[in-house]
TIRO-2110 file (N, C-alpha, C; in Angstrom, 1 decimal):
// TIRO-2110
9.9, 51.5, -0.2, N, 1, A
11.1, 52.3, -0.4, CA, 1, A
10.9, 53.7, 0.2, C, 1, A
12.0, 54.3, 0.6, N, 2, A
12.0, 55.6, 1.1, CA, 2, A
12.0, 56.6, -0.1, C, 2, A
11.4, 57.8, 0.1, N, 3, A
11.4, 58.7, -1.0, CA, 3, A
12.8, 59.3, -1.2, C, 3, A
13.1, 59.7, -2.4, N, 4, A
14.4, 60.3, -2.6, CA, 4, A
15.5, 59.2, -2.5, C, 4, A
16.7, 59.6, -2.0, N, 5, A
17.8, 58.7, -2.0, CA, 5, A
18.3, 58.6, -0.5, C, 5, A
17.4, 58.4, 0.5, N, 6, A
17.8, 58.2, 1.8, CA, 6, A
17.9, 56.7, 2.2, C, 6, A
17.6, 55.8, 1.3, N, 7, A
17.5, 54.4, 1.7, CA, 7, A
18.9, 53.8, 1.9, C, 7, A
19.9, 54.5, 1.5, N, 8, A
21.3, 53.9, 1.6, CA, 8, A
21.8, 53.9, 3.0, C, 8, A
21.5, 54.9, 3.8, N, 9, A
22.0, 54.9, 5.2, CA, 9, A
21.0, 55.5, 6.1, C, 9, A
20.7, 54.9, 7.2, N, 10, A
19.9, 55.4, 8.3, CA, 10, A
20.8, 55.3, 9.5, C, 10, A
21.3, 56.5, 10.0, N, 11, A
22.2, 56.5, 11.1, CA, 11, A
23.5, 55.7, 10.6, C, 11, A
23.9, 54.7, 11.4, N, 12, A
25.1, 53.9, 11.1, CA, 12, A
24.7, 52.6, 10.6, C, 12, A
23.4, 52.3, 10.3, N, 13, A
23.0, 51.0, 9.9, CA, 13, A
23.0, 51.0, 8.3, C, 13, A
23.6, 49.9, 7.8, N, 14, A
23.6, 49.8, 6.3, CA, 14, A
22.4, 49.2, 5.8, C, 14, A
21.9, 49.7, 4.7, N, 15, A
20.7, 49.1, 4.0, CA, 15, A
21.2, 47.8, 3.3, C, 15, A
20.3, 46.9, 3.3, N, 16, A
20.6, 45.6, 2.7, CA, 16, A
19.9, 45.4, 1.3, C, 16, A
20.6, 44.8, 0.4, N, 17, A
20.0, 44.4, -0.9, CA, 17, A
19.0, 43.3, -0.6, C, 17, A
18.1, 43.1, -1.6, N, 18, A
17.1, 42.0, -1.4, CA, 18, A
17.6, 40.6, -1.1, C, 18, A
18.8, 40.3, -1.7, N, 19, A
19.3, 39.0, -1.4, CA, 19, A
20.2, 38.9, -0.1, C, 19, A
20.1, 40.0, 0.7, N, 20, A
20.8, 39.9, 2.0, CA, 20, A
22.2, 40.4, 2.0, C, 20, A
22.8, 40.8, 0.8, N, 21, A
24.1, 41.2, 0.8, CA, 21, A
24.2, 42.7, 1.0, C, 21, A
25.3, 43.1, 1.7, N, 22, A
25.5, 44.5, 2.1, CA, 22, A
25.9, 45.3, 0.8, C, 22, A
25.4, 46.5, 0.7, N, 23, A
25.7, 47.3, -0.4, CA, 23, A
27.2, 47.7, -0.4, C, 23, A
27.8, 47.9, 0.7, N, 24, A
29.2, 48.2, 0.8, CA, 24, A
30.0, 47.0, 0.3, C, 24, A
29.6, 45.8, 0.7, N, 25, A
30.3, 44.6, 0.2, CA, 25, A
30.2, 44.4, -1.3, C, 25, A
29.0, 44.8, -1.9, N, 26, A
28.9, 44.7, -3.3, CA, 26, A
29.9, 45.7, -4.0, C, 26, A
30.0, 46.9, -3.4, N, 27, A
30.9, 47.9, -3.9, CA, 27, A
32.3, 47.4, -3.7, C, 27, A
32.6, 46.8, -2.6, N, 28, A
34.0, 46.3, -2.4, CA, 28, A
34.3, 45.2, -3.4, C, 28, A
33.3, 44.4, -3.7, N, 29, A
33.6, 43.3, -4.6, CA, 29, A
33.8, 43.9, -6.0, C, 29, A
33.1, 45.0, -6.3, N, 30, A
33.4, 45.6, -7.6, CA, 30, A
34.8, 46.2, -7.7, C, 30, A
35.2, 46.8, -6.6, N, 31, A
36.6, 47.3, -6.6, CA, 31, A
37.6, 46.2, -6.7, C, 31, A
37.3, 45.0, -6.0, N, 32, A
38.2, 43.9, -6.1, CA, 32, A
38.4, 43.4, -7.5, C, 32, A
37.3, 43.4, -8.2, N, 33, A
37.4, 42.9, -9.6, CA, 33, A
38.3, 43.9, -10.4, C, 33, A
38.3, 45.1, -10.0, N, 34, A
39.2, 46.1, -10.7, CA, 34, A
40.6, 46.1, -10.0, C, 34, A
40.8, 45.3, -9.0, N, 35, A
42.1, 45.2, -8.3, CA, 35, A
42.4, 46.2, -7.2, C, 35, A
41.4, 46.9, -6.7, N, 36, A
41.6, 47.9, -5.7, CA, 36, A
41.5, 47.4, -4.3, C, 36, A
40.7, 46.4, -4.0, N, 37, A
40.5, 45.9, -2.6, CA, 37, A
40.1, 44.5, -2.6, C, 37, A
40.2, 43.9, -1.5, N, 38, A
39.9, 42.5, -1.3, CA, 38, A
38.4, 42.3, -1.1, C, 38, A
37.7, 41.4, -1.7, N, 39, A
36.3, 41.2, -1.6, CA, 39, A
36.0, 40.3, -0.4, C, 39, A
37.0, 39.7, 0.3, N, 40, A
36.7, 38.8, 1.3, CA, 40, A
36.2, 39.4, 2.6, C, 40, A
36.5, 40.7, 2.8, N, 41, A
36.1, 41.4, 4.0, CA, 41, A
35.1, 42.5, 3.7, C, 41, A
34.0, 42.5, 4.3, N, 42, A
33.0, 43.5, 4.1, CA, 42, A
33.3, 44.7, 5.0, C, 42, A
33.5, 45.9, 4.4, N, 43, A
33.9, 47.1, 5.3, CA, 43, A
32.9, 47.3, 6.4, C, 43, A
31.6, 47.1, 6.3, N, 44, A
30.7, 47.4, 7.4, CA, 44, A
30.7, 46.3, 8.4, C, 44, A
31.2, 45.1, 8.1, N, 45, A
31.2, 44.0, 9.1, CA, 45, A
32.6, 43.9, 9.8, C, 45, A
33.6, 44.6, 9.3, N, 46, A
34.9, 44.5, 9.9, CA, 46, A
34.9, 44.7, 11.4, C, 46, A
34.1, 45.7, 11.8, N, 47, A
34.0, 46.0, 13.3, CA, 47, A
33.4, 44.9, 14.0, C, 47, A
32.3, 44.3, 13.4, N, 48, A
31.6, 43.2, 14.0, CA, 48, A
32.6, 42.0, 14.1, C, 48, A
33.3, 41.7, 13.1, N, 49, A
34.2, 40.6, 13.1, CA, 49, A
35.3, 40.7, 14.2, C, 49, A
35.8, 41.9, 14.3, N, 50, A
36.8, 42.1, 15.4, CA, 50, A
36.2, 42.0, 16.8, C, 50, A
35.0, 42.3, 16.9, N, 51, A
34.3, 42.2, 18.3, CA, 51, A
33.9, 40.8, 18.6, C, 51, A
33.9, 39.9, 17.6, N, 52, A
33.4, 38.5, 17.8, CA, 52, A
31.9, 38.4, 17.6, C, 52, A
31.2, 39.4, 17.1, N, 53, A
29.8, 39.3, 16.9, CA, 53, A
29.6, 39.0, 15.4, C, 53, A
28.5, 38.3, 15.1, N, 54, A
28.2, 38.0, 13.7, CA, 54, A
27.1, 39.0, 13.2, C, 54, A
27.1, 39.1, 11.9, N, 55, A
26.0, 40.0, 11.4, CA, 55, A
24.7, 39.3, 11.6, C, 55, A
23.6, 40.1, 11.6, N, 56, A
22.3, 39.6, 11.9, CA, 56, A
21.9, 38.4, 10.9, C, 56, A
21.5, 37.3, 11.5, N, 57, A
21.1, 36.1, 10.7, CA, 57, A
22.3, 35.2, 10.3, C, 57, A
23.5, 35.7, 10.4, N, 58, A
24.6, 34.9, 10.0, CA, 58, A
24.8, 33.7, 10.9, C, 58, A
24.7, 33.8, 12.2, N, 59, A
24.8, 32.6, 13.0, CA, 59, A
23.8, 31.6, 12.8, C, 59, A
22.5, 32.0, 12.6, N, 60, A
21.4, 31.1, 12.3, CA, 60, A
21.7, 30.4, 11.0, C, 60, A
22.2, 31.1, 10.0, N, 61, A
22.4, 30.5, 8.7, CA, 61, A
23.6, 29.5, 8.8, C, 61, A
24.6, 29.8, 9.6, N, 62, A
25.7, 28.9, 9.7, CA, 62, A
25.2, 27.6, 10.5, C, 62, A
24.4, 27.8, 11.5, N, 63, A
23.9, 26.7, 12.3, CA, 63, A
23.0, 25.8, 11.4, C, 63, A
22.2, 26.4, 10.6, N, 64, A
21.3, 25.6, 9.7, CA, 64, A
22.1, 24.9, 8.7, C, 64, A
23.2, 25.4, 8.3, N, 65, A
24.0, 24.7, 7.3, CA, 65, A
24.9, 23.7, 7.9, C, 65, A
24.8, 23.5, 9.2, N, 66, A
25.6, 22.5, 9.8, CA, 66, A
26.9, 23.0, 10.4, C, 66, A
27.1, 24.3, 10.4, N, 67, A
28.3, 24.8, 10.9, CA, 67, A
28.2, 25.3, 12.4, C, 67, A
27.0, 25.1, 13.0, N, 68, A
26.8, 25.6, 14.3, CA, 68, A
27.4, 24.6, 15.4, C, 68, A
27.3, 25.0, 16.6, N, 69, A
27.7, 24.2, 17.7, CA, 69, A
26.7, 23.1, 18.0, C, 69, A
27.1, 22.2, 18.9, N, 70, A
26.3, 21.0, 19.2, CA, 70, A
24.9, 21.4, 19.6, C, 70, A
24.7, 22.6, 20.2, N, 71, A
23.4, 23.0, 20.7, CA, 71, A
22.6, 23.8, 19.6, C, 71, A
23.1, 24.0, 18.4, N, 72, A
22.5, 24.8, 17.4, CA, 72, A
21.4, 24.1, 16.7, C, 72, A
21.0, 24.7, 15.6, N, 73, A
19.9, 24.2, 14.8, CA, 73, A
20.4, 23.1, 13.8, C, 73, A
19.7, 22.0, 13.8, N, 74, A
20.0, 21.0, 12.8, CA, 74, A
18.8, 20.6, 12.0, C, 74, A
18.9, 20.6, 10.7, N, 75, A
17.8, 20.3, 9.8, CA, 75, A
18.0, 18.9, 9.2, C, 75, A
16.8, 18.2, 9.1, N, 76, A
16.9, 16.8, 8.5, CA, 76, A
15.6, 16.5, 7.8, C, 76, A
15.7, 16.2, 6.5, N, 77, A
14.6, 15.8, 5.7, CA, 77, A
14.7, 14.4, 5.3, C, 77, A
13.5, 13.7, 5.4, N, 78, A
13.5, 12.3, 4.9, CA, 78, A
12.1, 12.0, 4.5, C, 78, A
11.9, 10.9, 3.8, N, 79, A
10.6, 10.5, 3.4, CA, 79, A
10.4, 9.0, 3.4, C, 79, A
9.2, 8.5, 3.2, N, 80, A
9.0, 7.1, 3.3, CA, 80, A
7.7, 6.7, 2.6, C, 80, A
7.6, 5.5, 2.0, N, 81, A
6.4, 5.0, 1.4, CA, 81, A
5.7, 4.2, 2.5, C, 81, A
4.6, 4.8, 3.0, N, 82, A
3.8, 4.2, 4.1, CA, 82, A
2.5, 3.8, 3.5, C, 82, A
2.3, 2.5, 3.4, N, 83, A
1.1, 2.0, 2.7, CA, 83, A
1.2, 2.4, 1.2, C, 83, A
0.1, 3.1, 0.8, N, 84, A
0.1, 3.5, -0.6, CA, 84, A
0.5, 5.0, -0.8, C, 84, A
0.9, 5.6, 0.3, N, 85, A
1.1, 7.0, 0.3, CA, 85, A
2.6, 7.4, 0.6, C, 85, A
3.1, 8.3, -0.2, N, 86, A
4.5, 8.8, 0.0, CA, 86, A
4.4, 9.9, 1.0, C, 86, A
5.1, 9.8, 2.1, N, 87, A
5.0, 10.8, 3.2, CA, 87, A
6.4, 11.4, 3.4, C, 87, A
6.4, 12.8, 3.5, N, 88, A
7.6, 13.5, 3.6, CA, 88, A
7.7, 14.0, 5.1, C, 88, A
8.9, 14.1, 5.6, N, 89, A
9.2, 14.5, 7.0, CA, 89, A
10.3, 15.6, 6.9, C, 89, A
10.1, 16.6, 7.8, N, 90, A
11.1, 17.7, 7.9, CA, 90, A
11.3, 17.9, 9.4, C, 90, A
12.5, 17.6, 9.9, N, 91, A
12.8, 17.8, 11.3, CA, 91, A
13.8, 18.9, 11.5, C, 91, A
13.5, 19.8, 12.5, N, 92, A
14.3, 20.9, 12.8, CA, 92, A
14.6, 20.8, 14.3, C, 92, A
15.9, 20.4, 14.6, N, 93, A
16.2, 20.3, 16.0, CA, 93, A
16.7, 21.7, 16.5, C, 93, A
16.1, 22.2, 17.5, N, 94, A
16.4, 23.5, 18.1, CA, 94, A
17.2, 23.2, 19.4, C, 94, A
17.5, 24.2, 20.2, N, 95, A
18.4, 24.0, 21.3, CA, 95, A
17.8, 22.9, 22.3, C, 95, A
16.6, 23.1, 22.7, N, 96, A
15.9, 22.2, 23.7, CA, 96, A
14.6, 21.7, 23.2, C, 96, A
14.4, 21.7, 21.9, N, 97, A
13.1, 21.3, 21.4, CA, 97, A
13.3, 20.7, 19.9, C, 97, A
12.2, 20.2, 19.4, N, 98, A
12.2, 19.6, 18.1, CA, 98, A
10.9, 20.1, 17.3, C, 98, A
11.1, 20.5, 16.1, N, 99, A
9.9, 20.8, 15.3, CA, 99, A
9.9, 19.7, 14.2, C, 99, A
8.7, 19.1, 14.0, N, 100, A
8.6, 18.0, 13.1, CA, 100, A
7.4, 18.3, 12.2, C, 100, A
7.6, 18.4, 10.9, N, 101, A
6.6, 18.5, 9.9, CA, 101, A
6.4, 17.2, 9.2, C, 101, A
5.1, 16.8, 9.1, N, 102, A
4.8, 15.5, 8.4, CA, 102, A
3.7, 15.8, 7.4, C, 102, A
3.9, 15.4, 6.1, N, 103, A
2.9, 15.7, 5.1, CA, 103, A
3.2, 15.2, 3.7, C, 103, A
2.3, 15.3, 2.8, N, 104, A
2.5, 14.8, 1.4, CA, 104, A
2.6, 16.0, 0.5, C, 104, A
2.1, 17.2, 0.9, N, 105, A
2.2, 18.4, 0.1, CA, 105, A
2.5, 19.5, 1.0, C, 105, A
3.1, 20.6, 0.5, N, 106, A
3.5, 21.7, 1.3, CA, 106, A
2.3, 22.4, 1.9, C, 106, A
2.1, 22.3, 3.2, N, 107, A
1.0, 22.9, 3.9, CA, 107, A
1.3, 23.0, 5.4, C, 107, A
0.7, 23.9, 6.1, N, 108, A
0.8, 23.9, 7.5, CA, 108, A
-0.6, 24.1, 8.1, C, 108, A
-1.3, 23.0, 8.0, N, 109, A
-2.7, 23.0, 8.4, CA, 109, A
-3.0, 22.8, 9.9, C, 109, A
-2.0, 22.2, 10.6, N, 110, A
-2.2, 22.0, 12.0, CA, 110, A
-0.8, 22.1, 12.7, C, 110, A
-0.8, 22.5, 14.0, N, 111, A
0.4, 22.6, 14.7, CA, 111, A
0.1, 22.3, 16.2, C, 111, A
0.8, 21.4, 16.8, N, 112, A
0.6, 21.1, 18.2, CA, 112, A
1.9, 21.1, 18.9, C, 112, A
1.9, 21.3, 20.2, N, 113, A
3.1, 21.2, 21.0, CA, 113, A
2.9, 20.3, 22.2, C, 113, A
3.9, 19.6, 22.6, N, 114, A
3.8, 18.7, 23.8, CA, 114, A
5.2, 18.8, 24.5, C, 114, A
5.1, 18.6, 25.8, N, 115, A
6.3, 18.6, 26.7, CA, 115, A
6.0, 17.8, 27.9, C, 115, A
7.1, 17.3, 28.5, N, 116, A
7.0, 16.5, 29.7, CA, 116, A
6.8, 17.5, 30.9, C, 116, A
6.0, 16.9, 31.8, N, 117, A
5.7, 17.7, 33.0, CA, 117, A
6.2, 17.0, 34.2, C, 117, A
6.8, 17.7, 35.2, N, 118, A
7.3, 17.0, 36.4, CA, 118, A
6.2, 16.5, 37.3, C, 118, A
4.9, 17.0, 37.0, N, 119, A
3.8, 16.5, 37.9, CA, 119, A
3.0, 15.4, 37.3, C, 119, A
3.3, 15.0, 36.0, N, 120, A
2.5, 13.9, 35.4, CA, 120, A
3.4, 13.1, 34.5, C, 120, A
3.1, 11.8, 34.4, N, 121, A
4.0, 10.9, 33.6, CA, 121, A
3.6, 11.1, 32.1, C, 121, A
2.4, 11.6, 31.8, N, 122, A
2.0, 11.8, 30.4, CA, 122, A
2.3, 13.2, 30.0, C, 122, A
3.0, 13.4, 28.9, N, 123, A
3.3, 14.8, 28.5, CA, 123, A
2.1, 15.6, 28.2, C, 123, A
2.2, 16.9, 28.5, N, 124, A
1.1, 17.8, 28.3, CA, 124, A
1.1, 18.3, 26.9, C, 124, A
0.0, 18.4, 26.2, N, 125, A
-0.1, 18.7, 24.8, CA, 125, A
-1.2, 19.8, 24.6, C, 125, A
-0.9, 20.6, 23.6, N, 126, A
-1.9, 21.7, 23.2, CA, 126, A
-1.9, 21.9, 21.7, C, 126, A
-3.0, 22.1, 21.1, N, 127, A
-3.2, 22.4, 19.7, CA, 127, A
-3.0, 23.9, 19.5, C, 127, A
-2.0, 24.3, 18.7, N, 128, A
-1.7, 25.7, 18.5, CA, 128, A
-2.4, 26.3, 17.2, C, 128, A
-2.6, 25.4, 16.2, N, 129, A
-3.1, 25.8, 14.9, CA, 129, A
-3.9, 24.7, 14.3, C, 129, A
-5.0, 25.1, 13.7, N, 130, A
-5.8, 24.1, 13.0, CA, 130, A
-7.0, 23.7, 13.8, C, 130, A
-7.7, 22.7, 13.4, N, 131, A
-8.9, 22.2, 14.0, CA, 131, A
-8.6, 21.5, 15.4, C, 131, A
-9.1, 22.0, 16.5, N, 132, A
-8.8, 21.4, 17.8, CA, 132, A
-9.3, 20.0, 17.9, C, 132, A
-10.3, 19.6, 17.1, N, 133, A
-10.8, 18.3, 17.3, CA, 133, A
-10.0, 17.3, 16.5, C, 133, A
-9.1, 17.7, 15.7, N, 134, A
-8.1, 16.8, 15.0, CA, 134, A
-6.9, 16.7, 15.9, C, 134, A
-6.8, 15.5, 16.5, N, 135, A
-5.8, 15.2, 17.6, CA, 135, A
-4.6, 14.5, 17.0, C, 135, A
-4.4, 14.3, 15.7, N, 136, A
-3.3, 13.6, 15.2, CA, 136, A
-2.0, 14.3, 15.6, C, 136, A
-1.9, 15.6, 15.4, N, 137, A
-0.7, 16.3, 15.7, CA, 137, A
-0.3, 16.3, 17.2, C, 137, A
-1.3, 16.5, 18.1, N, 138, A
-1.0, 16.5, 19.5, CA, 138, A
-0.7, 15.1, 20.0, C, 138, A
-1.4, 14.1, 19.5, N, 139, A
-1.1, 12.7, 20.0, CA, 139, A
0.3, 12.3, 19.6, C, 139, A
0.7, 12.6, 18.3, N, 140, A
2.1, 12.3, 17.9, CA, 140, A
3.1, 13.1, 18.7, C, 140, A
2.8, 14.4, 18.9, N, 141, A
3.7, 15.2, 19.7, CA, 141, A
3.9, 14.6, 21.1, C, 141, A
2.8, 14.2, 21.7, N, 142, A
2.9, 13.6, 23.1, CA, 142, A
3.7, 12.3, 23.1, C, 142, A
3.5, 11.5, 22.1, N, 143, A
4.3, 10.2, 22.1, CA, 143, A
5.8, 10.5, 21.9, C, 143, A
6.1, 11.5, 21.0, N, 144, A
7.5, 11.8, 20.8, CA, 144, A
8.1, 12.5, 21.9, C, 144, A
7.3, 13.4, 22.6, N, 145, A
7.9, 14.1, 23.8, CA, 145, A
8.2, 13.1, 24.9, C, 145, A
7.4, 12.0, 25.1, N, 146, A
7.7, 11.0, 26.1, CA, 146, A
8.9, 10.2, 25.8, C, 146, A
9.2, 10.0, 24.5, N, 147, A
10.4, 9.3, 24.0, CA, 147, A
11.6, 10.2, 24.2, C, 147, A
11.6, 11.4, 23.7, N, 148, A
12.8, 12.3, 23.7, CA, 148, A
13.0, 13.1, 24.9, C, 148, A
12.0, 13.3, 25.7, N, 149, A
12.0, 14.2, 26.9, CA, 149, A
12.3, 15.6, 26.5, C, 149, A
11.9, 16.0, 25.3, N, 150, A
12.0, 17.4, 24.8, CA, 150, A
10.7, 18.0, 24.5, C, 150, A
10.7, 19.3, 24.4, N, 151, A
9.5, 20.0, 23.9, CA, 151, A
9.4, 19.7, 22.4, C, 151, A
8.2, 19.2, 21.9, N, 152, A
8.0, 18.8, 20.6, CA, 152, A
6.9, 19.6, 19.9, C, 152, A
7.2, 20.1, 18.7, N, 153, A
6.2, 20.8, 17.9, CA, 153, A
6.0, 19.9, 16.7, C, 153, A
4.7, 19.5, 16.5, N, 154, A
4.4, 18.6, 15.4, CA, 154, A
3.3, 19.3, 14.5, C, 154, A
3.6, 19.3, 13.2, N, 155, A
2.6, 19.7, 12.2, CA, 155, A
2.3, 18.5, 11.4, C, 155, A
1.1, 17.9, 11.6, N, 156, A
0.7, 16.7, 10.9, CA, 156, A
-0.3, 17.1, 9.8, C, 156, A
0.1, 17.0, 8.5, N, 157, A
-0.7, 17.5, 7.4, CA, 157, A
-1.1, 16.4, 6.4, C, 157, A
-1.7, 15.3, 6.9, N, 158, A
-2.1, 14.2, 6.1, CA, 158, A
-3.6, 14.0, 6.4, C, 158, A
-4.3, 13.6, 5.3, N, 159, A
-5.8, 13.3, 5.5, CA, 159, A
-6.0, 12.1, 6.3, C, 159, A
-5.1, 11.1, 6.2, N, 160, A
-5.3, 9.8, 6.9, CA, 160, A
-4.8, 10.0, 8.4, C, 160, A
-5.8, 9.9, 9.3, N, 161, A
-5.5, 10.0, 10.7, CA, 161, A
-5.8, 8.7, 11.4, C, 161, A
-5.9, 7.6, 10.6, N, 162, A
-6.2, 6.3, 11.2, CA, 162, A
-5.0, 5.9, 12.2, C, 162, A
-5.4, 5.3, 13.3, N, 163, A
-4.4, 5.0, 14.3, CA, 163, A
-3.3, 4.1, 13.8, C, 163, A
-3.6, 3.1, 12.9, N, 164, A
-2.6, 2.2, 12.4, CA, 164, A
-1.6, 3.0, 11.5, C, 164, A
-2.1, 4.0, 10.7, N, 165, A
-1.3, 4.8, 9.8, CA, 165, A
-0.4, 5.7, 10.7, C, 165, A
-0.9, 6.3, 11.7, N, 166, A
-0.1, 7.2, 12.5, CA, 166, A
0.9, 6.4, 13.3, C, 166, A
0.7, 5.1, 13.6, N, 167, A
1.7, 4.3, 14.2, CA, 167, A
2.8, 4.0, 13.2, C, 167, A
2.5, 3.8, 11.9, N, 168, A
3.5, 3.7, 10.9, CA, 168, A
4.4, 4.9, 10.8, C, 168, A
3.7, 6.1, 10.9, N, 169, A
4.5, 7.3, 10.8, CA, 169, A
5.4, 7.5, 12.0, C, 169, A
4.9, 7.1, 13.2, N, 170, A
5.7, 7.2, 14.4, CA, 170, A
6.9, 6.3, 14.3, C, 170, A
6.6, 5.1, 13.8, N, 171, A
7.7, 4.1, 13.7, CA, 171, A
8.8, 4.6, 12.7, C, 171, A
8.4, 5.2, 11.6, N, 172, A
9.3, 5.7, 10.6, CA, 172, A
10.2, 6.9, 11.3, C, 172, A
9.5, 7.7, 12.1, N, 173, A
10.3, 8.8, 12.8, CA, 173, A
11.3, 8.2, 13.7, C, 173, A
10.9, 7.2, 14.5, N, 174, A
11.8, 6.5, 15.5, CA, 174, A
12.9, 5.8, 14.8, C, 174, A
12.7, 5.2, 13.6, N, 175, A
13.8, 4.6, 12.8, CA, 175, A
14.8, 5.7, 12.5, C, 175, A
14.3, 6.9, 12.0, N, 176, A
15.2, 7.9, 11.6, CA, 176, A
15.9, 8.5, 12.8, C, 176, A
15.3, 8.6, 14.0, N, 177, A
15.9, 9.0, 15.2, CA, 177, A
17.0, 8.1, 15.6, C, 177, A
16.8, 6.8, 15.5, N, 178, A
17.9, 5.9, 15.8, CA, 178, A
19.1, 5.9, 14.8, C, 178, A
18.8, 6.1, 13.5, N, 179, A
19.8, 6.2, 12.5, CA, 179, A
20.6, 7.5, 12.6, C, 179, A
19.9, 8.6, 12.9, N, 180, A
20.6, 9.9, 13.0, CA, 180, A
20.3, 10.6, 14.3, C, 180, A
20.8, 10.2, 15.4, N, 181, A
20.4, 10.8, 16.7, CA, 181, A
20.9, 12.3, 16.8, C, 181, A
21.9, 12.7, 16.1, N, 182, A
22.4, 14.0, 16.2, CA, 182, A
21.5, 15.0, 15.5, C, 182, A
20.6, 14.6, 14.7, N, 183, A
19.6, 15.4, 14.0, CA, 183, A
18.3, 15.6, 14.8, C, 183, A
18.2, 14.9, 15.9, N, 184, A
17.0, 15.0, 16.7, CA, 184, A
17.3, 15.4, 18.1, C, 184, A
END
């Protein structure tokens, strides 16, 4: 926090409350409850709204909520019982790429990326995070990149890296891609 009471305004930029709401909008909402003004329009956003620009983060939040254009962000969560283990999947389709998280518990232990190359029929893959000798993320990313022709980020967070088990995981992902192509 700033010392004194200068946190409210720095130049023409409005300070934001922790939950992301504008202080002016909160004040406008208070006046609206008293009948003085409408709470539907934020005074500091009115200029942005007239110019066609969104407030910072607003477009990303709309896209994540499904209100974005066809090229925006799409989120898709699904799970499956593979063998004796319950596996959760989180897919985030970006403009020209896909982020896929696979795991049983919330963790980000590994991350790999793969993309198709015009010089080679096999997608190029690299490990970005985690143990480079653990190839489960990069192998899965390569196989999905060759299927989708997109840049694929994969975070594989399961102890079981057996090839038969990863094939079950890949098949479950492909089932979901077939059922919900707009999410991938």
